[in-house]
C-alpha positions in Angstrom: -0.9 54.0 110.9 -1.5 56.6 108.1 -4.4 59.0 108.8 -5.7 61.2 106.0 -7.6 64.4 106.6 -10.9 64.7 105.0 -9.4 67.2 102.5 -7.2 64.4 100.9 -8.8 63.1 97.7 -10.5 59.7 97.8 -8.3 58.5 95.0 -5.2 58.9 97.1 -6.7 56.7 99.8 -7.7 54.0 97.3 -4.1 54.1 95.9 -2.6 53.6 99.4 -5.0 50.8 100.2 -4.0 49.1 96.8 -0.4 49.2 98.0 -1.4 47.4 101.2 -0.9 50.4 103.4 -3.2 50.6 106.5 -5.0 53.9 106.1 -7.8 55.7 107.9 -9.6 58.9 107.0 -11.1 61.7 109.1 -14.9 61.8 108.4 -15.0 58.2 107.1 -13.2 56.0 109.7 -12.3 58.4 112.4 -14.2 61.2 114.1 -16.9 63.1 112.1 -16.8 65.3 109.1 -16.0 68.9 109.9 -14.3 68.1 113.2 -12.2 71.1 114.5 -8.4 70.8 114.1 -7.9 70.7 117.9 -10.2 67.7 118.2 -8.3 65.9 115.4 -5.1 66.4 117.4 -6.8 64.8 120.5 -8.0 61.8 118.3 -4.5 61.3 117.0 -3.2 60.9 120.6 -5.3 57.8 121.0 -3.8 56.1 118.0 -0.5 54.2 118.0 2.2 55.8 115.9 -0.1 57.8 113.7 1.1 59.9 110.8 -1.5 62.5 109.8 -1.5 63.9 106.3 -3.4 67.1 105.5 -3.5 70.0 103.1 -4.7 72.3 105.8 -2.0 74.8 106.6 -3.7 75.4 109.9 -2.0 72.3 111.2 1.4 74.0 110.8 1.3 75.2 114.4 3.7 74.4 117.2 0.9 73.9 119.8 -0.4 70.9 117.8 3.0 69.1 118.1 3.0 65.9 120.2 5.3 63.0 120.6 2.5 60.4 120.0 1.9 61.4 116.3 3.4 63.1 113.3 1.7 65.7 111.1 2.6 66.1 107.5 1.2 69.3 105.8 1.1 69.0 102.1 1.5 72.1 100.0 0.2 70.8 96.7 -2.6 71.6 94.3 
């Protein structure tokens, strides 16, 4: 399952959905807006094979690594 951080533009979510990719977004489908990074990591542990995409460099931390999910930190404008 693809999980998008709330900082990913809505147009990207729409594009993924148009391609038939199952996608959820923090603040819209999972958890609440403004949830702390550590709480997102806990939420991801409950999902099956989640890949979390974010633009938040704060997720580039070893202590957030876990075998139940993957984190992709995008360094883009």
